[in-house]
DRENPA-702131 format. One record per residue (C-alpha): residue in one letter; x, y, z. Coordinates in nm, 2 decimals. Example, Ala and Ser with C-alpha at 12.3 -4.5 7.8 and 13.67 -1.06 7.14 Angstrom:
// residues 2
[ronu 'a'; [1.23; -0.45; 0.78]]
[ronu 's'; [1.37; -0.11; 0.71]]
END
This chain:
// residues 522
[ronu 'm'; [10.48; 8.83; 9.47]]
[ronu 'k'; [10.76; 8.97; 9.69]]
[ronu 'k'; [10.55; 9.03; 10.00]]
[ronu 'n'; [10.42; 8.67; 9.99]]
[ronu 'f'; [10.76; 8.54; 9.92]]
[ronu 'l'; [10.95; 8.69; 10.22]]
[ronu 'f'; [10.89; 8.41; 10.47]]
[ronu 'a'; [10.91; 8.15; 10.20]]
[ronu 'm'; [11.26; 8.25; 10.10]]
[ronu 'a'; [11.38; 8.26; 10.46]]
[ronu 't'; [11.28; 7.90; 10.51]]
[ronu 'l'; [11.44; 7.76; 10.20]]
[ronu 'l'; [11.69; 7.50; 10.29]]
[ronu 'm'; [11.71; 7.31; 9.96]]
[ronu 's'; [12.05; 7.21; 9.84]]
[ronu 'c'; [12.15; 7.33; 9.50]]
[ronu 'p'; [12.28; 7.11; 9.22]]
[ronu 'v'; [12.63; 6.98; 9.17]]
[ronu 'f'; [12.74; 7.06; 8.82]]
[ronu 's'; [12.85; 6.79; 8.59]]
[ronu 'd'; [13.01; 6.80; 8.25]]
[ronu 'n'; [13.09; 6.43; 8.21]]
[ronu 's'; [12.82; 6.35; 7.95]]
[ronu 'd'; [12.74; 6.41; 7.59]]
[ronu 'k'; [12.39; 6.49; 7.70]]
[ronu 'a'; [12.25; 6.82; 7.84]]
[ronu 't'; [12.26; 6.84; 8.22]]
[ronu 'n'; [12.04; 7.01; 8.48]]
[ronu 'p'; [12.05; 7.29; 8.58]]
[ronu 'l'; [12.00; 7.40; 8.22]]
[ronu 'i'; [12.16; 7.74; 8.28]]
[ronu 'y'; [12.36; 7.78; 8.61]]
[ronu 'a'; [12.29; 8.15; 8.63]]
[ronu 'd'; [12.01; 8.39; 8.72]]
[ronu 'v'; [11.75; 8.34; 8.45]]
[ronu 'p'; [11.41; 8.33; 8.63]]
[ronu 'd'; [11.05; 8.36; 8.52]]
[ronu 'm'; [11.12; 8.20; 8.19]]
[ronu 'f'; [10.85; 8.18; 7.92]]
[ronu 'm'; [10.93; 7.98; 7.60]]
[ronu 'v'; [10.78; 7.97; 7.25]]
[ronu 'r'; [10.88; 7.75; 6.95]]
[ronu 'v'; [10.85; 7.89; 6.60]]
[ronu 'g'; [10.94; 7.61; 6.35]]
[ronu 'd'; [11.27; 7.47; 6.47]]
[ronu 't'; [11.37; 7.77; 6.68]]
[ronu 'y'; [11.30; 7.84; 7.04]]
[ronu 'y'; [11.28; 8.18; 7.20]]
[ronu 'm'; [11.28; 8.25; 7.58]]
[ronu 's'; [11.21; 8.56; 7.77]]
[ronu 's'; [11.31; 8.62; 8.13]]
[ronu 't'; [11.33; 8.87; 8.42]]
[ronu 't'; [11.60; 9.12; 8.50]]
[ronu 'm'; [11.40; 9.35; 8.73]]
[ronu 'h'; [11.57; 9.69; 8.76]]
[ronu 'm'; [11.84; 9.63; 8.51]]
[ronu 'v'; [11.84; 9.79; 8.16]]
[ronu 'p'; [11.79; 9.71; 7.88]]
[ronu 'g'; [11.51; 9.49; 8.01]]
[ronu 'v'; [11.31; 9.17; 7.93]]
[ronu 'p'; [11.60; 8.97; 7.77]]
[ronu 'i'; [11.51; 8.75; 7.47]]
[ronu 'm'; [11.72; 8.43; 7.43]]
[ronu 'k'; [11.73; 8.19; 7.13]]
[ronu 's'; [11.81; 7.82; 7.10]]
[ronu 'k'; [11.80; 7.56; 6.83]]
[ronu 'd'; [11.82; 7.26; 7.07]]
[ronu 'l'; [11.67; 7.37; 7.40]]
[ronu 's'; [12.01; 7.33; 7.56]]
[ronu 'n'; [12.23; 7.60; 7.42]]
[ronu 'w'; [12.10; 7.96; 7.45]]
[ronu 'k'; [12.22; 8.30; 7.35]]
[ronu 'l'; [12.09; 8.65; 7.41]]
[ronu 'v'; [11.95; 8.80; 7.08]]
[ronu 'n'; [11.75; 9.11; 7.20]]
[ronu 'y'; [11.57; 9.29; 7.47]]
[ronu 'a'; [11.21; 9.41; 7.46]]
[ronu 'y'; [11.30; 9.76; 7.58]]
[ronu 'e'; [11.60; 9.98; 7.62]]
[ronu 't'; [11.45; 10.16; 7.92]]
[ronu 'l'; [11.13; 10.10; 8.12]]
[ronu 't'; [11.10; 10.47; 8.17]]
[ronu 'd'; [11.34; 10.76; 8.18]]
[ronu 's'; [11.11; 11.00; 8.36]]
[ronu 'l'; [11.13; 10.86; 8.72]]
[ronu 'e'; [11.40; 10.94; 8.97]]
[ronu 't'; [11.37; 10.58; 9.09]]
[ronu 'm'; [11.49; 10.45; 8.75]]
[ronu 'n'; [11.76; 10.72; 8.72]]
[ronu 'l'; [11.91; 10.67; 9.07]]
[ronu 'e'; [11.84; 11.04; 9.14]]
[ronu 'n'; [11.80; 11.21; 9.48]]
[ronu 'g'; [11.87; 10.89; 9.67]]
[ronu 'k'; [11.59; 10.70; 9.51]]
[ronu 'n'; [11.60; 10.36; 9.33]]
[ronu 't'; [11.37; 10.08; 9.22]]
[ronu 'y'; [11.56; 9.77; 9.34]]
[ronu 'g'; [11.35; 9.46; 9.35]]
[ronu 'r'; [11.09; 9.61; 9.13]]
[ronu 'g'; [11.13; 9.70; 8.76]]
[ronu 's'; [10.96; 9.45; 8.54]]
[ronu 'w'; [10.92; 9.07; 8.57]]
[ronu 'a'; [10.71; 8.77; 8.47]]
[ronu 's'; [10.70; 8.82; 8.10]]
[ronu 'c'; [10.50; 8.62; 7.85]]
[ronu 'i'; [10.60; 8.56; 7.49]]
[ronu 'r'; [10.37; 8.45; 7.20]]
[ronu 'y'; [10.39; 8.41; 6.83]]
[ronu 'h'; [10.06; 8.48; 6.64]]
[ronu 'k'; [10.00; 8.53; 6.27]]
[ronu 'g'; [10.35; 8.64; 6.19]]
[ronu 'y'; [10.41; 8.86; 6.49]]
[ronu 'y'; [10.59; 8.81; 6.82]]
[ronu 'y'; [10.42; 8.95; 7.13]]
[ronu 'v'; [10.59; 9.00; 7.47]]
[ronu 's'; [10.41; 9.12; 7.78]]
[ronu 't'; [10.54; 9.22; 8.12]]
[ronu 'f'; [10.43; 9.44; 8.41]]
[ronu 'a'; [10.61; 9.68; 8.64]]
[ronu 'q'; [10.55; 9.79; 9.00]]
[ronu 't'; [10.79; 10.08; 8.94]]
[ronu 't'; [10.55; 10.25; 8.69]]
[ronu 'n'; [10.22; 10.07; 8.79]]
[ronu 'k'; [10.18; 9.97; 8.43]]
[ronu 't'; [10.12; 9.67; 8.21]]
[ronu 'y'; [10.32; 9.65; 7.88]]
[ronu 'f'; [10.30; 9.48; 7.55]]
[ronu 'f'; [10.58; 9.48; 7.29]]
[ronu 'i'; [10.51; 9.36; 6.94]]
[ronu 't'; [10.75; 9.29; 6.65]]
[ronu 'k'; [10.78; 9.09; 6.33]]
[ronu 'd'; [11.15; 9.03; 6.39]]
[ronu 'i'; [11.22; 8.93; 6.75]]
[ronu 'e'; [11.59; 8.93; 6.70]]
[ronu 'k'; [11.63; 9.27; 6.54]]
[ronu 'g'; [11.31; 9.46; 6.60]]
[ronu 'p'; [11.18; 9.73; 6.60]]
[ronu 'w'; [10.93; 9.68; 6.87]]
[ronu 'k'; [10.59; 9.85; 6.89]]
[ronu 'r'; [10.53; 9.94; 7.26]]
[ronu 'i'; [10.19; 9.95; 7.43]]
[ronu 'e'; [10.14; 10.04; 7.79]]
[ronu 'f'; [9.84; 10.09; 8.02]]
[ronu 's'; [9.75; 10.11; 8.39]]
[ronu 'p'; [9.73; 9.94; 8.63]]
[ronu 's'; [10.00; 9.68; 8.67]]
[ronu 'y'; [9.84; 9.33; 8.65]]
[ronu 'h'; [10.03; 9.08; 8.86]]
[ronu 'd'; [10.21; 8.79; 8.69]]
[ronu 'i'; [10.01; 8.81; 8.37]]
[ronu 't'; [9.98; 8.56; 8.10]]
[ronu 'f'; [9.80; 8.64; 7.78]]
[ronu 'f'; [9.65; 8.43; 7.51]]
[ronu 'l'; [9.55; 8.53; 7.16]]
[ronu 'd'; [9.27; 8.28; 7.09]]
[ronu 'e'; [9.15; 8.14; 6.76]]
[ronu 'd'; [8.81; 8.28; 6.83]]
[ronu 'g'; [8.96; 8.63; 6.77]]
[ronu 'k'; [8.95; 8.73; 7.14]]
[ronu 'n'; [9.25; 8.82; 7.35]]
[ronu 'y'; [9.26; 8.70; 7.71]]
[ronu 'm'; [9.47; 8.78; 8.01]]
[ronu 'i'; [9.50; 8.58; 8.34]]
[ronu 'y'; [9.66; 8.73; 8.65]]
[ronu 'g'; [9.66; 8.73; 9.03]]
[ronu 'n'; [9.79; 8.54; 9.33]]
[ronu 'g'; [9.59; 8.27; 9.49]]
[ronu 'k'; [9.26; 8.39; 9.35]]
[ronu 'l'; [9.32; 8.41; 8.97]]
[ronu 'f'; [9.14; 8.65; 8.75]]
[ronu 'm'; [9.06; 8.66; 8.38]]
[ronu 'a'; [8.99; 8.96; 8.15]]
[ronu 'e'; [8.95; 9.02; 7.78]]
[ronu 'l'; [9.20; 9.26; 7.62]]
[ronu 'k'; [9.11; 9.51; 7.36]]
[ronu 'd'; [9.18; 9.42; 7.00]]
[ronu 'd'; [9.48; 9.65; 6.99]]
[ronu 'l'; [9.60; 9.53; 7.34]]
[ronu 's'; [9.57; 9.89; 7.48]]
[ronu 'g'; [9.38; 9.78; 7.79]]
[ronu 'v'; [9.11; 9.56; 7.94]]
[ronu 'v'; [8.77; 9.55; 7.78]]
[ronu 'p'; [8.55; 9.71; 8.05]]
[ronu 'g'; [8.33; 9.47; 8.24]]
[ronu 't'; [8.51; 9.16; 8.14]]
[ronu 'e'; [8.72; 9.11; 8.46]]
[ronu 'r'; [8.61; 8.82; 8.66]]
[ronu 'v'; [8.74; 8.54; 8.89]]
[ronu 'l'; [8.87; 8.25; 8.69]]
[ronu 'i'; [8.97; 8.02; 8.98]]
[ronu 'e'; [8.87; 8.11; 9.33]]
[ronu 'n'; [9.16; 7.93; 9.50]]
[ronu 'a'; [9.42; 7.81; 9.25]]
[ronu 's'; [9.64; 7.68; 9.54]]
[ronu 'a'; [9.38; 7.43; 9.66]]
[ronu 'p'; [9.53; 7.12; 9.49]]
[ronu 'a'; [9.84; 7.17; 9.72]]
[ronu 'g'; [9.63; 7.18; 10.04]]
[ronu 'd'; [9.48; 7.44; 10.26]]
[ronu 'k'; [9.80; 7.55; 10.44]]
[ronu 'i'; [9.97; 7.77; 10.18]]
[ronu 'm'; [10.26; 8.01; 10.23]]
[ronu 'l'; [10.27; 8.14; 9.87]]
[ronu 'g'; [9.94; 8.16; 9.68]]
[ronu 'a'; [9.93; 8.03; 9.33]]
[ronu 'e'; [10.09; 8.28; 9.09]]
[ronu 'g'; [10.32; 8.29; 8.79]]
[ronu 's'; [10.04; 8.19; 8.55]]
[ronu 'q'; [10.13; 8.05; 8.21]]
[ronu 'l'; [9.86; 7.92; 7.98]]
[ronu 'f'; [9.89; 7.67; 7.70]]
[ronu 'k'; [9.65; 7.50; 7.45]]
[ronu 'v'; [9.72; 7.14; 7.36]]
[ronu 'n'; [9.49; 6.91; 7.16]]
[ronu 'g'; [9.20; 7.14; 7.22]]
[ronu 'k'; [9.24; 7.17; 7.59]]
[ronu 'f'; [9.37; 7.45; 7.80]]
[ronu 'y'; [9.64; 7.40; 8.06]]
[ronu 'l'; [9.73; 7.67; 8.32]]
[ronu 'f'; [10.06; 7.63; 8.51]]
[ronu 'n'; [10.11; 7.80; 8.84]]
[ronu 'i'; [10.36; 7.78; 9.13]]
[ronu 't'; [10.24; 7.76; 9.49]]
[ronu 'w'; [10.42; 7.68; 9.82]]
[ronu 'p'; [10.26; 7.49; 10.10]]
[ronu 'i'; [10.36; 7.57; 10.46]]
[ronu 'n'; [10.64; 7.32; 10.57]]
[ronu 'g'; [10.66; 7.21; 10.21]]
[ronu 'm'; [10.84; 7.32; 9.89]]
[ronu 'r'; [10.78; 7.52; 9.58]]
[ronu 't'; [10.52; 7.32; 9.39]]
[ronu 'v'; [10.38; 7.31; 9.03]]
[ronu 'v'; [10.01; 7.31; 9.00]]
[ronu 'v'; [9.83; 7.26; 8.67]]
[ronu 'h'; [9.46; 7.34; 8.60]]
[ronu 'r'; [9.29; 7.20; 8.29]]
[ronu 'a'; [8.97; 7.31; 8.10]]
[ronu 'd'; [8.80; 7.24; 7.78]]
[ronu 'k'; [8.73; 7.61; 7.73]]
[ronu 'i'; [8.97; 7.90; 7.80]]
[ronu 't'; [8.70; 8.05; 8.03]]
[ronu 'g'; [8.67; 7.73; 8.23]]
[ronu 'p'; [8.56; 7.56; 8.45]]
[ronu 'y'; [8.91; 7.44; 8.55]]
[ronu 'e'; [9.01; 7.13; 8.74]]
[ronu 'g'; [9.35; 7.12; 8.91]]
[ronu 'r'; [9.61; 6.89; 9.04]]
[ronu 'v'; [9.97; 6.90; 9.18]]
[ronu 'v'; [10.20; 6.78; 8.90]]
[ronu 'f'; [10.55; 6.82; 9.04]]
[ronu 'q'; [10.73; 6.85; 9.37]]
[ronu 'd'; [11.11; 6.81; 9.37]]
[ronu 'k'; [11.39; 7.02; 9.53]]
[ronu 'g'; [11.18; 7.33; 9.50]]
[ronu 'i'; [11.20; 7.33; 9.12]]
[ronu 'a'; [10.89; 7.51; 9.01]]
[ronu 'q'; [10.74; 7.80; 8.82]]
[ronu 'g'; [10.73; 7.80; 8.45]]
[ronu 'g'; [10.54; 7.62; 8.17]]
[ronu 'm'; [10.59; 7.37; 7.89]]
[ronu 'i'; [10.73; 7.35; 7.54]]
[ronu 'd'; [10.73; 7.08; 7.27]]
[ronu 't'; [11.00; 6.98; 7.02]]
[ronu 'p'; [10.95; 6.94; 6.64]]
[ronu 'd'; [10.97; 6.56; 6.69]]
[ronu 'g'; [10.69; 6.56; 6.94]]
[ronu 'r'; [10.86; 6.55; 7.28]]
[ronu 'w'; [10.75; 6.77; 7.57]]
[ronu 'f'; [10.95; 6.94; 7.85]]
[ronu 'a'; [10.86; 7.16; 8.14]]
[ronu 'y'; [11.08; 7.46; 8.19]]
[ronu 'l'; [11.11; 7.56; 8.56]]
[ronu 'f'; [11.35; 7.72; 8.80]]
[ronu 'q'; [11.50; 7.67; 9.14]]
[ronu 'd'; [11.60; 7.92; 9.40]]
[ronu 'c'; [11.97; 7.85; 9.44]]
[ronu 'g'; [12.10; 8.11; 9.69]]
[ronu 'a'; [12.33; 8.39; 9.58]]
[ronu 'v'; [12.37; 8.28; 9.22]]
[ronu 'g'; [12.00; 8.34; 9.18]]
[ronu 'r'; [11.71; 8.15; 9.03]]
[ronu 'i'; [11.84; 7.89; 8.78]]
[ronu 'p'; [11.65; 7.71; 8.50]]
[ronu 'y'; [11.58; 7.34; 8.48]]
[ronu 'l'; [11.42; 7.13; 8.21]]
[ronu 'v'; [11.20; 6.84; 8.31]]
[ronu 'p'; [11.06; 6.58; 8.07]]
[ronu 'i'; [10.68; 6.55; 8.03]]
[ronu 'e'; [10.47; 6.24; 7.95]]
[ronu 'w'; [10.10; 6.27; 7.87]]
[ronu 'k'; [9.86; 6.04; 8.06]]
[ronu 'd'; [9.49; 6.07; 8.05]]
[ronu 'g'; [9.51; 6.42; 7.91]]
[ronu 'w'; [9.74; 6.55; 8.19]]
[ronu 'p'; [10.11; 6.64; 8.18]]
[ronu 'v'; [10.32; 6.41; 8.41]]
[ronu 'l'; [10.64; 6.58; 8.49]]
[ronu 'g'; [10.98; 6.43; 8.57]]
[ronu 'i'; [11.14; 6.08; 8.57]]
[ronu 'd'; [10.96; 5.90; 8.86]]
[ronu 'g'; [10.86; 6.24; 8.98]]
[ronu 'k'; [11.21; 6.38; 8.98]]
[ronu 'a'; [11.41; 6.63; 8.78]]
[ronu 'p'; [11.68; 6.42; 8.60]]
[ronu 'd'; [12.05; 6.51; 8.61]]
[ronu 'y'; [12.07; 6.44; 8.24]]
[ronu 'l'; [11.85; 6.52; 7.95]]
[ronu 'd'; [11.80; 6.36; 7.61]]
[ronu 'l'; [11.92; 6.68; 7.44]]
[ronu 'p'; [12.26; 6.80; 7.30]]
[ronu 'a'; [12.52; 6.89; 7.56]]
[ronu 's'; [12.56; 7.25; 7.66]]
[ronu 'k'; [12.86; 7.42; 7.51]]
[ronu 'g'; [12.88; 7.66; 7.80]]
[ronu 'l'; [12.73; 8.00; 7.89]]
[ronu 'e'; [13.00; 8.20; 7.71]]
[ronu 'p'; [12.95; 8.40; 7.49]]
[ronu 'g'; [12.57; 8.35; 7.47]]
[ronu 'i'; [12.47; 8.44; 7.82]]
[ronu 'v'; [12.79; 8.59; 7.96]]
[ronu 'c'; [13.10; 8.70; 7.77]]
[ronu 's'; [13.45; 8.84; 7.81]]
[ronu 'd'; [13.50; 9.18; 7.65]]
[ronu 'd'; [13.82; 9.36; 7.53]]
[ronu 'f'; [13.61; 9.67; 7.45]]
[ronu 's'; [13.75; 9.68; 7.10]]
[ronu 'r'; [13.49; 9.75; 6.83]]
[ronu 'k'; [13.47; 9.70; 6.46]]
[ronu 'a'; [13.24; 9.89; 6.22]]
[ronu 'g'; [12.89; 9.77; 6.27]]
[ronu 'd'; [12.95; 9.62; 6.62]]
[ronu 'r'; [12.72; 9.70; 6.91]]
[ronu 'a'; [12.87; 9.95; 7.15]]
[ronu 'l'; [12.81; 9.68; 7.42]]
[ronu 'p'; [12.74; 9.31; 7.37]]
[ronu 'l'; [12.39; 9.20; 7.48]]
[ronu 't'; [12.54; 9.02; 7.78]]
[ronu 'w'; [12.59; 9.36; 7.95]]
[ronu 'q'; [12.32; 9.54; 8.14]]
[ronu 'w'; [12.32; 9.86; 8.34]]
[ronu 'n'; [12.21; 9.89; 8.70]]
[ronu 'h'; [11.91; 10.12; 8.65]]
[ronu 'n'; [11.91; 10.37; 8.37]]
[ronu 'p'; [12.26; 10.48; 8.25]]
[ronu 'd'; [12.35; 10.84; 8.17]]
[ronu 'n'; [12.46; 10.77; 7.81]]
[ronu 's'; [12.67; 11.09; 7.80]]
[ronu 'l'; [12.90; 10.95; 8.06]]
[ronu 'w'; [13.02; 10.63; 7.91]]
[ronu 's'; [13.20; 10.54; 7.59]]
[ronu 'v'; [13.39; 10.26; 7.41]]
[ronu 's'; [13.51; 10.51; 7.14]]
[ronu 'e'; [13.67; 10.80; 7.33]]
[ronu 'r'; [13.97; 10.58; 7.39]]
[ronu 'e'; [13.99; 10.29; 7.14]]
[ronu 'g'; [13.99; 9.95; 7.31]]
[ronu 'y'; [13.87; 10.08; 7.65]]
[ronu 'l'; [13.54; 10.13; 7.84]]
[ronu 'r'; [13.55; 10.49; 7.98]]
[ronu 'l'; [13.32; 10.57; 8.27]]
[ronu 't'; [13.30; 10.93; 8.38]]
[ronu 't'; [13.13; 11.05; 8.70]]
[ronu 'g'; [12.83; 11.28; 8.67]]
[ronu 's'; [12.67; 11.28; 9.01]]
[ronu 'i'; [12.77; 11.26; 9.38]]
[ronu 't'; [12.68; 10.97; 9.60]]
[ronu 'n'; [12.82; 10.79; 9.91]]
[ronu 's'; [12.72; 10.44; 9.81]]
[ronu 'i'; [12.78; 10.21; 9.51]]
[ronu 'l'; [12.41; 10.12; 9.54]]
[ronu 'q'; [12.32; 10.47; 9.42]]
[ronu 'a'; [12.60; 10.49; 9.16]]
[ronu 'r'; [12.49; 10.54; 8.80]]
[ronu 'n'; [12.65; 10.36; 8.51]]
[ronu 't'; [12.75; 10.05; 8.69]]
[ronu 'l'; [12.79; 9.80; 8.41]]
[ronu 's'; [12.71; 9.44; 8.49]]
[ronu 'q'; [12.69; 9.08; 8.38]]
[ronu 'r'; [12.56; 8.77; 8.56]]
[ronu 't'; [12.78; 8.56; 8.78]]
[ronu 'f'; [12.74; 8.19; 8.72]]
[ronu 'g'; [12.80; 7.86; 8.89]]
[ronu 'p'; [12.93; 7.64; 9.02]]
[ronu 'v'; [13.23; 7.88; 9.03]]
[ronu 's'; [13.31; 8.19; 8.83]]
[ronu 's'; [13.55; 8.48; 8.82]]
[ronu 'a'; [13.59; 8.81; 8.65]]
[ronu 's'; [13.90; 9.02; 8.61]]
[ronu 't'; [13.98; 9.37; 8.47]]
[ronu 'c'; [14.25; 9.63; 8.44]]
[ronu 'v'; [14.17; 9.99; 8.50]]
[ronu 'd'; [14.36; 10.31; 8.42]]
[ronu 'v'; [14.29; 10.54; 8.72]]
[ronu 's'; [14.52; 10.83; 8.63]]
[ronu 'c'; [14.22; 11.07; 8.57]]
[ronu 'm'; [14.03; 11.01; 8.89]]
[ronu 'k'; [13.93; 11.30; 9.11]]
[ronu 'd'; [13.93; 11.34; 9.49]]
[ronu 'g'; [13.67; 11.11; 9.65]]
[ronu 'd'; [13.63; 10.88; 9.35]]
[ronu 'y'; [13.60; 10.50; 9.37]]
[ronu 'a'; [13.65; 10.28; 9.07]]
[ronu 'g'; [13.69; 9.90; 9.04]]
[ronu 'i'; [13.50; 9.57; 9.02]]
[ronu 't'; [13.21; 9.45; 9.24]]
[ronu 'l'; [13.01; 9.15; 9.33]]
[ronu 'f'; [12.68; 9.33; 9.33]]
[ronu 'q'; [12.37; 9.28; 9.53]]
[ronu 'e'; [12.24; 9.45; 9.84]]
[ronu 'k'; [12.51; 9.27; 10.04]]
[ronu 'y'; [12.78; 9.37; 9.79]]
[ronu 'g'; [13.15; 9.36; 9.81]]
[ronu 'f'; [13.41; 9.54; 9.59]]
[ronu 'v'; [13.78; 9.60; 9.53]]
[ronu 'a'; [13.86; 9.95; 9.40]]
[ronu 'v'; [14.10; 10.24; 9.38]]
[ronu 'k'; [14.00; 10.53; 9.60]]
[ronu 'k'; [14.13; 10.88; 9.54]]
[ronu 'v'; [14.19; 11.09; 9.86]]
[ronu 'g'; [14.33; 11.43; 9.77]]
[ronu 'd'; [14.63; 11.36; 9.55]]
[ronu 'k'; [14.69; 11.01; 9.68]]
[ronu 'k'; [14.54; 10.68; 9.57]]
[ronu 'y'; [14.45; 10.37; 9.78]]
[ronu 'i'; [14.34; 10.01; 9.69]]
[ronu 'v'; [14.04; 9.94; 9.91]]
[ronu 'm'; [13.81; 9.65; 9.97]]
[ronu 'a'; [13.46; 9.71; 10.09]]
[ronu 'd'; [13.23; 9.45; 10.25]]
[ronu 'a'; [12.85; 9.50; 10.29]]
[ronu 's'; [12.77; 9.14; 10.37]]
[ronu 'g'; [12.79; 9.19; 10.75]]
[ronu 'e'; [12.62; 9.39; 11.01]]
[ronu 'k'; [12.84; 9.70; 10.96]]
[ronu 'p'; [12.91; 9.76; 10.59]]
[ronu 'g'; [13.22; 9.95; 10.51]]
[ronu 'e'; [13.58; 9.95; 10.40]]
[ronu 'v'; [13.78; 9.66; 10.54]]
[ronu 'v'; [14.13; 9.74; 10.42]]
[ronu 's'; [14.31; 10.03; 10.25]]
[ronu 'i'; [14.66; 10.00; 10.09]]
[ronu 'p'; [14.85; 10.30; 9.95]]
[ronu 'c'; [14.89; 10.28; 9.57]]
[ronu 'e'; [15.11; 10.48; 9.34]]
[ronu 'a'; [15.03; 10.30; 9.02]]
[ronu 'd'; [14.81; 10.45; 8.75]]
[ronu 'k'; [14.71; 10.10; 8.62]]
[ronu 'v'; [14.57; 9.84; 8.86]]
[ronu 'y'; [14.43; 9.49; 8.80]]
[ronu 'f'; [14.13; 9.36; 8.99]]
[ronu 'k'; [13.96; 9.02; 9.02]]
[ronu 'a'; [13.64; 8.89; 9.19]]
[ronu 'e'; [13.57; 8.52; 9.24]]
[ronu 'c'; [13.25; 8.34; 9.33]]
[ronu 'd'; [13.21; 8.00; 9.49]]
[ronu 'f'; [12.85; 7.88; 9.47]]
[ronu 'r'; [12.92; 7.51; 9.52]]
[ronu 'd'; [12.69; 7.35; 9.77]]
[ronu 'r'; [12.55; 7.70; 9.84]]
[ronu 't'; [12.88; 7.80; 9.98]]
[ronu 'd'; [12.81; 8.15; 9.84]]
[ronu 'k'; [13.14; 8.31; 9.91]]
[ronu 'g'; [13.30; 8.60; 9.73]]
[ronu 'y'; [13.68; 8.67; 9.71]]
[ronu 'f'; [13.86; 8.98; 9.59]]
[ronu 'y'; [14.22; 9.02; 9.45]]
[ronu 'y'; [14.44; 9.30; 9.32]]
[ronu 's'; [14.76; 9.30; 9.11]]
[ronu 'l'; [15.00; 9.56; 8.99]]
[ronu 'd'; [15.13; 9.36; 8.69]]
[ronu 'g'; [14.83; 9.13; 8.61]]
[ronu 'k'; [15.04; 8.82; 8.70]]
[ronu 'k'; [15.09; 8.82; 9.08]]
[ronu 'w'; [14.76; 8.84; 9.25]]
[ronu 'm'; [14.71; 8.93; 9.62]]
[ronu 'e'; [14.39; 8.85; 9.80]]
[ronu 'i'; [14.25; 9.15; 9.98]]
[ronu 'g'; [14.01; 9.22; 10.26]]
[ronu 's'; [13.74; 8.98; 10.38]]
[ronu 'v'; [13.56; 8.70; 10.22]]
[ronu 'i'; [13.20; 8.82; 10.17]]
[ronu 'k'; [12.91; 8.59; 10.25]]
[ronu 'm'; [12.69; 8.65; 9.94]]
[ronu 'q'; [12.32; 8.65; 10.02]]
[ronu 'y'; [12.02; 8.66; 9.79]]
[ronu 't'; [11.81; 8.94; 9.92]]
[ronu 'l'; [11.45; 9.01; 9.82]]
[ronu 's'; [11.52; 9.38; 9.83]]
[ronu 'h'; [11.71; 9.33; 9.50]]
[ronu 'f'; [11.54; 9.00; 9.40]]
[ronu 'm'; [11.84; 8.91; 9.18]]
[ronu 'g'; [12.14; 8.69; 9.18]]
[ronu 'y'; [12.48; 8.84; 9.22]]
[ronu 'r'; [12.63; 9.03; 8.92]]
[ronu 'f'; [12.98; 9.12; 8.83]]
[ronu 'g'; [13.00; 9.49; 8.79]]
[ronu 'l'; [13.24; 9.76; 8.67]]
[ronu 'f'; [13.19; 10.10; 8.84]]
[ronu 'n'; [13.32; 10.45; 8.89]]
[ronu 'y'; [13.15; 10.69; 9.13]]
[ronu 'a'; [13.22; 11.02; 9.29]]
[ronu 't'; [13.17; 11.12; 9.65]]
[ronu 'k'; [13.30; 11.48; 9.63]]
[ronu 'e'; [13.32; 11.62; 9.27]]
[ronu 't'; [13.22; 11.51; 8.93]]
[ronu 'g'; [13.41; 11.48; 8.60]]
[ronu 'g'; [13.67; 11.22; 8.69]]
[ronu 'h'; [13.70; 10.92; 8.46]]
[ronu 'v'; [13.86; 10.58; 8.44]]
[ronu 'd'; [13.93; 10.35; 8.15]]
[ronu 'f'; [13.87; 9.97; 8.18]]
[ronu 'd'; [14.10; 9.78; 7.94]]
[ronu 'y'; [13.91; 9.45; 7.94]]
[ronu 'f'; [13.67; 9.23; 8.13]]
[ronu 'n'; [13.76; 8.86; 8.14]]
[ronu 'i'; [13.54; 8.59; 8.28]]
[ronu 'e'; [13.63; 8.23; 8.36]]
[ronu 'g'; [13.45; 7.93; 8.51]]
[ronu 't'; [13.74; 7.86; 8.75]]
[ronu 'i'; [13.86; 8.02; 9.08]]
[ronu 's'; [14.18; 7.99; 9.27]]
[ronu 'k'; [14.04; 7.83; 9.58]]
END
């Protein structure tokens, strides 16, 4: 997927949405944050959605909604993809940015929930099975190789099928226990699934999602014509095994890749996403009408600004949340909105060692935040967003850095740096040609306040950093970073809290809180 996507992303010039909250109806984008590769299923009056978070852990987030408009995180399919690889543990200079797992598929069948994904990091395909999708536990099945962008279907005939590939799509039968492919069943399902979009294709049809409606099978894919835009192609067949006929069903502002979902009252929507610069890949809902047995997407072929669904109540606390790090009996150590950059070392973080604080302790040496373990992160969100924190830096060691970051390959951060027995407030900018520290200010305080702000309006994609010594008077520091969505990370920018060592381990810092807002000072 990534290799075929490089040129495509470089040529994307689409404008992103202007957010509106002036209606009692839901608005597009559905979620103005990085929630790509969605797959939805409805069970009764409840919707569940899985998504992609690549190298972050825990992985394969599961979200829940009662109205298709308001979503909250309720679980993850796995705590760790693997803990045996240096790439997942950020060890010896290795990492797995832009890999991890993606393109999950979620099904409900005979009382069980099934979630699949695949991972280039491990070269494996995964199935996770549970009776309780919100609480688990999950049964985990894995096998090699890694099948690209798989969708699976548990058919009424008792057979289990899997579709995968790019451009040329393949089908195979899965074993009854989903532990692998039935030998000899792999075959070409559609020779050129991109064909309905023309013969000059930049991104071959992929992201397969299969649905059965009124006895017919519908296969959704994304493709991208040269000099065109991300495009939804649907193939239809009377039997799951084909033959399939295809057509282009949607082309608007690059909104594509996903599938379709129905409501209890019989309405249909397509769930798709748009590449929207540094904030990431953001979900849209598009109404569907059925004509001559085909789904017709959009209002006059366009994604509407408003939807006949309840208005969104906002992303907090369902998708992002503030955190004072105070915990009651029975609380999770970390709300589900938090994810670690790669695998954490669980012996080096705590919300209980100092009540009401997140403690991060250094356990390895690195010279880059990109290789720092235990960076704790949440999504940034649009059209604007900010995050602030207060950190006790009294127990840092020589060479330590601790603060808040806007995290992607082209990161920026504001932090306290310890040099010998002196401390400095520093701002680092990796968005230009020469990444490095932009400014350094002597600091004698043991408690420092930091803030990071994001402006995603009209793809401005600018990041700002601030510090304060009292939490009231804020001073902007360093340069304005030009945030850039890079395929090396394949993820929208994240707010992150970090503490890493460049000389000796064992230093720690305590974060008092993490506050997010949908406003900025600019």
